[in-house]
N, C-alpha and C positions, 0 to 999 in steps of 0.2 A: 662116669657119673659127674666128675668135675667139669668135663668138657660140656656135658649137657647143661649143667648149671651156668657155665660161662656163655653158652649159646643162648639159653633162655634170658639170661641177664642182658646180653647184647641186644636181643630183639626188643626187650622191654625198654632199654635205653634209647634205641632207635625210634621206637614208637613215641616215647616221651619227647624226643627231639622234633619229630614230625608234628605232634600236637602243639608243642610250644611254637614251632615255626608258623603253623596256621593261625595261632592266636596272636602272635606278636607281629606277623607280617603286615597286617593292616595298620598297626600302630607305627611301624617303621616307615611304611609308604606315605604316612601323613607328612613326613618331612620332605618328600620328593617335590620336584618342581610341578607347578600347576600348568596345565595345557591351555593354550589360548591361540588367538590369531589376530591379525591386523584387520580392522574393518574401517571402511570409508563411507561417509554419508555425503553424496554429491548434491550439488545445487543444479536444478533443472531450470533453464531460462527459456521463456517463450514470449510470443507477442500476443496481445489481447485480441487482435483481429486477424483474419485470414488474409493471405497474400503471397506474392512471389518473394523469395529471398533475393533481394537485389544486390546485396553485398555480404561477403563473409570474410572477416579480417583475421581469423585464427584457424588453426588446424589442430587435429588430434595430437595431444602430447605437448602442445605449446605451454610456456609459462607466461601468465598474464599478470599485470599489476592492477591494483585497485583503481577503478575508473577507466580502464582500457576499453576501447570500442570492440565489440564482439561481432555483431551482424546488424543488418537493416532489412526490414520487411516492408515492401511497397509503401513508401511514405507519401505518395502523391496526393491521395484523397485527404489525409490528415494535414498535409502541408497547405492544401487549398482551404481547409477549414480554419487554419491559423491565419491565413491572409484575410479571409472573410471576417474573422473576429477582430483583427487589427483595424480593418476599415470601419467596422461598427463602433469600435472604441473611439476612433478619430472623429466620427460623426457625432457621437454622444458628447465628447468634450467640446466640440464646436457649438453644439446647441446649448450646453451649459454656459459657455462664455457669452454667447449671444443673449441669453436670458438676463445676464447681469448688465449688459450694455444699454438695453432699451432700444427704441426704434431709431432707424437711420434718418438723417435729415430729409431725404426724399420722401420717406414714409410719413414723417411728421407733417410735411407739406400737404400730402394727400389728406391726412386726417384733419388738418386745418381747413382745407377746402370743403371737406364733407361737413364740418361743423358750421361753416358759414352758410352753406346751402340749407342745412337743417334749421338754423336759426331764422333764415329768411322765409322758409316755408312755414315755420311756426308763426312768424309775424303776420304773414298773409292770412293764414287760417284763423288767427285770433281776430283780425280785422273783419274777415267775412262773418265770423260768429257774432260780432257786435252789430254789424249791419243787419244781419238776419234777425237778431233779437229786436232791433228797433222796428223792423218791418212786421214782425210777428205781433208786437205791441200795437201797431197801427191796424192790424187785421189784414195786412197784405200778404204776409208769408204764413204758410201753414205750420202746424205743430211738428209735422214730420221734417220739414225743412230746417226748423230750429234745432231739432235733435241731431240731424245729420251734421249741421255746422258745428254744434258743440262737440260731437265725437271726433270730427276732423281736427278741430283745434286741440283737443286733448292728445290725440295721436301724434300730431306734429310737435307738440310740446315735449312729449316723452322721447321722441326721436332726437330732438335737439339736446335734451339732457344726457342721453346715452352717448351722443357724439362728443359732448363736452367732457364727460368722464373718460372716454377713450383717449381724447387728446391730452388730458392732464396726466394720465398714467403712462403715456408714451415716453415722456421725458424722464420718468423715474425708473424705468426698467420693469422687468416682470415682477409679479407679486412674490413674496417670500415662499409661498407654497409651490409656485411654479419653479422657482430656483431649486428648492429641495428635490422636487421631482426630477429635474434635469440632472442633479448630482447623483440621485439614485440610479438613473439610467447609465451614468458613467461607471458607477460601482458594478452594476450588472454586466456591463460590457467588459470590464476588467476581469471579472470572475470567469466569464465565458472564454476570454483569451487565455487565461491561465489553464483552464481545463483543456482547451485545444492544444496548447503547447505540451501539456502533460501527456496527452494521448499520442502526440507525435514522438515524444521522447521514449514512450513505451515501445515504439516500433524499432528503436535503435538502442537497446539496453547496454549499460556499462557493467563491467565486472564489479561486483559489490566488495570484493576483497582479493588479495593476491591468491592465485590458485593455479592449478594445472588444468588444462582442457582434457577432461577424461574421454569425451566422445563428441562427435559432430554427427547429428542425425539428418540434416538437410544441407545440400550444397547450393551454391549460388545458381539461381535460375529455377530451382524447384519450388513447388507450391506447398506451403505449410498451412495447416488449419489453425483456427483460433485457439489459443491456450495450449497448443501442442508443442512439447519441448523441441527446441531446435539444436541445443547443445547442452552438455553437462560440464560443470566445473567441480573440482575436488580441492577445496582449500585445505591447507595444512592443519588448521584449527578444527577440522571435521574428520580427522583421522584418529582412531582410538585403538588401544590395546584392549581386546575383550578376552576375558578368561573367567573361569568358574572356580568358586571356592566351596569347600564342604561346609555344611551347616555348623559343624562343631568349631570351626575357626572363623566364622562370619564376623564375630565381634571385633576381630582385629582389623577389619577393613572398613574404612569410612572415607568420605570425600576429603581431600586435602593431604592424605598420606601418600608417600612415594614408594613405589615398588620397583624392584630391579627385574630385568628380563633379558633374555638372550634369544637370538635367532641365527639361522644358518647364514654364514657369510657376513654377519654384522660385527662391528667392533665391540669390545668388551665394555662392561659398565654402563649399559643402557638403562635409563630410568624413565618412569612415567608417573604422572600424578593422577590419583584416583579422582574422578569427577562424578561417578554415578555408581550406586550399589542398588541392585534390584530389590524391591521390597517383597518379592514373591519368588519361590523356588522354580527352577526350570522343569523339574520332574517331580510332580506331586504324588506321594505314595497314597495308599488307601487311607480311609478316614481315621483309623486308629494308628497313632505313632508308637513305635517301639524303638528300642536301642538299635536294632538291626536296620529297620527301615529309615531311621534318621540318618544313617550313614549314606543313604542314596540321595539325600537332598543336596543340591548344589545351587548356588546363586550367581547370577551374572554380575560381573564387575567391569566397568569401563574406566580406562585411564588414558590420559593424553600423553603421548610420548614426547620426549625432548628433541627428537630427530625425525626426519622425514623417512617414512617406510611405505612399502607398497601394500595395498589392501590384499587380503587373502594369504599373506605370509604367516606361517605358523610360528609361534613363540613359546618359550618356556619361562614362566614367571616364578621368581623365588618367593616362597611363602613368607608372610609377615609374622612377626612375633606379636603376641598380645601386648597392648599398651599397659604400662605400669601406672 
């Protein structure tokens, strides 16, 4: 009988231990390391127009500094456009300078001769008009002849006045509005030149920051389409430790806090600064939340490591304690 009681008591104790273990195990596991991995966000560099890759200065796995040359895509057409824009700018500047100088001596001489001829013609036309007027008063010339002589004298007088104004403005240079128009053409030509140079530079991009060449998609001599990535860069600043935290401990994680993590083959004491906490859970449960379903909620957290690591590498993140 005593043995049966001991056996029953032992079974009850074992059952209680199992139940306690099932209840307490999730709570104990909360203090375990959080699983995560290293993730990289590469930069994809391309050319805005299609063409042959005429030069490739880097290879897969190379380390490049900020401003380093990477590749060139058929710059001939854009280079010709730059030369054309430079010539147009030089022409516009010459015209603006000429507008301020006025006419050359030889051109002024021609205008003076034209003025003399116009004044002489006007004088003859005026004399003819007076003679015809006298003849018309004597009844010798007709009314039509008088009207023709008057019109010819008026036309010759207007031509002489126009030649006189042209001769006067020749020594003073162009009018202010013409000078402004010439300056505007210079500004327009400068803008066109800057745009042409920018298009040429886009065909030979530079590294925006220090990075590793993650991959090269086109080799020298191959044809690349417009806006098609030619290579990808992986800057150190775009490598993150990504891990997931349970909903119940989410309050302890905010941008700026530092977490400790470990990975296979890495040195001890690695740290990363949190830069992003997802506002939404990765696995959304049914509409109604309960204590059990809330344990399934996990949130993505991104932290920037203090050392260089390889994307895809698994890590274990030490959980943070709530802030006091």
